[in-house]
C-alpha positions in Angstrom: -169.7 139.1 74.9 -167.9 136.8 72.4 -166.7 133.4 73.5 -164.0 131.0 72.5 -164.4 127.2 72.8 -161.7 124.6 72.9 -161.5 121.1 74.2 -165.0 121.3 75.7 -164.2 124.5 77.6 -165.7 128.0 76.9 -163.9 131.2 77.6 -165.2 134.8 77.5 -163.0 136.8 75.2 -162.9 140.4 73.8 -163.4 141.2 70.1 -159.8 140.3 69.4 -160.0 136.9 71.2 -158.1 137.9 74.4 -159.3 136.5 77.7 -161.5 139.1 79.3 -160.6 138.1 82.9 -156.8 137.5 83.3 -157.5 136.0 86.7 -159.1 133.0 85.0 -155.8 132.0 83.3 -154.2 128.7 83.9 -151.7 126.5 82.0 -154.8 124.8 80.4 -156.0 128.1 79.0 -152.6 128.6 77.3 -152.9 125.1 75.8 -156.5 125.7 74.7 -155.6 129.0 72.9 -152.7 127.4 71.0 -154.7 126.5 67.9 -155.9 130.1 67.2 -152.3 131.3 67.4 -150.8 128.7 65.2 -148.8 127.0 68.0 -148.8 123.2 67.7 -147.1 122.3 71.0 -146.0 124.4 74.0 -142.3 123.7 74.6 -140.1 124.8 77.5 -139.1 127.8 75.5 -142.8 128.8 75.0 -143.4 128.4 78.7 -140.4 130.5 79.6 -141.8 133.4 77.5 -145.4 132.9 78.7 -144.5 132.7 82.4 -142.2 135.8 82.1 -145.0 137.8 80.4 -147.5 136.6 82.9 -145.3 137.3 86.0 -144.4 140.8 84.7 -148.1 141.6 84.1 -149.1 140.4 87.6 -146.3 142.6 89.1 -146.7 145.7 87.0 -150.2 145.5 85.5 -148.9 145.8 81.9 -147.2 143.6 79.4 -143.4 143.9 79.2 -141.8 145.7 76.3 -140.3 143.3 73.7 -136.8 144.5 74.4 -137.1 143.6 78.1 -138.8 140.3 77.3 -135.9 139.2 75.0 -133.2 140.5 77.4 -134.7 138.9 80.5 -135.6 135.5 78.9 -132.6 135.3 76.6 -134.9 134.5 73.7 -134.0 136.6 70.6 -136.9 138.4 68.9 -136.6 136.3 65.8 -137.1 133.2 68.0 -140.1 134.8 69.7 -141.7 135.1 66.3 -140.9 131.5 65.5 -142.5 130.4 68.8 -145.5 132.7 68.4 -146.2 133.3 64.7 -148.6 136.2 65.4 -145.9 137.9 67.5 -145.3 138.8 71.1 -148.1 141.2 71.5 -150.8 139.1 70.0 -149.7 135.5 70.3 -147.6 135.4 73.4 -149.8 137.8 75.4 -152.9 135.9 74.4 -151.5 132.6 75.6 -150.3 134.3 78.8 -153.9 135.3 79.5 -153.2 139.1 79.3 -155.7 141.6 78.0 -154.8 143.0 74.6 -151.7 145.1 75.0 -152.3 148.8 74.2 -148.7 149.8 73.6 -145.7 148.4 72.0 -145.0 145.0 73.5 
């Protein structure tokens, strides 16, 4: 199993760098994964998106569709891409500790 190391911590990840066990997620995990996603600092806006995605996943077992994410958080899609340069499916979901989304996030 591949691993990712950051700030002296090691995480088991899949072949795409997503956390293999979403239950091990914490705010620190999100911070540790920032460098691989091109995110310098997590702002309130980042956390708003991350927490929404995380809460949705815990409730429904899947990542929310992008349209729902933008509507519920009030963050336009263009801004989501500014916050998470690799996009909502890769960047935001990875920082939220979700498994790699299979559909259209």
